[in-house]
C-alpha positions in Angstrom: 93.4 76.6 132.9 89.9 76.4 134.4 89.2 79.9 132.9 89.6 78.4 129.5 86.1 76.9 129.7 84.3 79.3 132.1 82.1 81.9 130.5 81.9 85.3 132.2 78.4 85.9 131.0 75.5 83.7 130.0 75.9 81.8 126.6 72.8 83.5 125.1 74.4 87.0 125.7 77.3 86.0 123.4 74.8 85.1 120.7 72.8 88.3 121.2 76.0 90.4 121.0 77.1 88.6 117.9 73.8 89.1 116.2 73.6 92.8 117.1 77.2 93.5 116.0 76.8 91.5 112.8 73.6 93.3 111.8 74.9 96.8 112.7 78.3 96.3 110.9 76.5 94.8 107.9 74.3 98.0 107.7 77.2 100.3 108.2 79.2 98.5 105.6 76.3 98.6 103.2 75.8 102.3 103.8 79.5 103.0 103.1 79.1 101.9 99.5 80.2 99.2 97.2 83.8 100.2 96.9 84.6 99.3 100.5 83.8 95.7 99.6 85.2 95.4 96.1 88.3 97.1 95.0 90.2 97.0 98.2 93.2 99.3 98.6 95.7 99.2 101.4 93.5 101.9 103.2 90.4 99.6 102.8 92.3 96.6 104.3 93.4 98.8 107.2 89.8 99.9 107.9 88.7 96.3 107.8 91.3 95.3 110.4 90.6 98.2 112.6 86.9 97.6 112.3 87.4 94.1 113.6 89.4 95.4 116.5 86.9 98.1 117.3 84.0 95.7 117.6 85.9 93.0 119.5 84.9 94.3 122.9 81.3 94.6 121.8 81.4 91.0 121.0 83.4 89.4 123.8 82.8 91.8 126.7 85.1 90.8 129.6 85.2 87.2 128.6 88.5 85.7 127.5 87.5 82.0 127.5 88.1 79.7 124.6 84.5 78.6 124.8 83.3 82.2 124.5 85.4 82.8 121.4 84.3 79.6 119.8 80.6 80.4 120.5 81.1 83.8 118.9 82.8 82.4 115.8 80.1 79.8 115.4 77.4 82.4 115.7 79.0 84.8 113.2 79.6 82.0 110.7 76.0 80.8 111.1 74.7 84.3 110.6 76.8 84.7 107.5 75.5 81.4 106.1 71.9 82.3 107.0 72.2 85.7 105.2 73.6 84.0 102.1 70.9 81.3 102.3 68.0 83.8 102.6 69.4 86.3 100.1 69.8 83.5 97.5 66.0 82.9 97.9 64.6 86.4 98.4 65.3 88.9 95.7 64.1 91.9 97.7 66.3 91.0 100.7 69.2 90.3 98.3 68.9 93.8 96.9 68.7 95.3 100.4 71.9 93.5 101.5 73.9 93.5 98.3 72.5 96.5 96.5 72.1 96.9 92.8 74.6 97.5 90.0 75.1 101.1 89.0 75.6 102.4 85.4 78.7 104.5 85.2 79.0 104.9 81.4 76.5 104.3 78.6 77.4 104.7 74.9 80.5 106.7 75.8 78.7 109.1 78.1 80.2 109.1 81.6 77.8 109.7 84.5 80.1 111.7 86.7 77.4 112.2 89.4 77.2 108.4 89.7 80.9 108.1 90.1 80.9 110.7 92.9 77.9 109.1 94.5 79.7 105.7 94.6 82.9 107.3 95.9 84.8 106.3 92.7 87.5 108.5 91.3 88.1 108.9 87.5 91.3 106.9 88.0 89.2 103.9 89.2 87.2 104.1 85.9 90.5 104.5 84.0 92.0 101.3 85.5 88.9 99.3 84.5 89.0 100.9 81.0 92.6 99.9 80.5 92.0 96.4 81.6 89.4 96.0 78.8 91.6 97.7 76.2 89.5 101.0 76.0 91.6 104.1 75.4 88.8 106.6 75.9 85.3 106.9 77.2 83.9 106.9 73.7 85.1 103.2 73.4 82.7 102.1 76.1 79.3 100.8 75.4 78.5 100.1 79.0 80.4 100.4 82.3 78.8 99.1 85.5 79.8 99.2 89.1 78.8 95.7 90.2 77.5 94.8 93.6 80.9 93.2 94.3 82.5 96.6 93.9 84.2 95.6 90.6 83.8 97.8 87.5 82.8 95.8 84.5 83.1 97.3 81.0 81.5 96.3 77.7 83.5 97.9 74.9 81.7 99.3 71.9 81.7 97.1 68.9 84.1 98.2 66.1 
């Protein structure tokens, strides 16, 4: 029971580990593209769970105390809040962290290179088309891959 509150390393090392892992995983997630954050498939959820397990030891080291886990949780939640706070006030940093929307279709013309670059299959575009009632690409005025990973479609006016 005494191990519950005894840290196996200095408190500041937990914070340093949390900051390092947060920043590195944020960068890796950002580099992997928008789809990994938006349209989650079973495969994407599996990767997220495994990613959490993979970085666990980087965060906690040999510590198994309640206090260490709570310190890490507080640090990660604080970092998440801080990134949200700063990106809401700094457009350049927001674009760096969140990215920018990508045009996939304009006036019925599909930009296939953009779909490939964003790791989207034609089926992903088809699903978004159907949800907006578009039967073919010619029915689309504008299709965007948003920073959230969602594909939004503006149908052409009749």
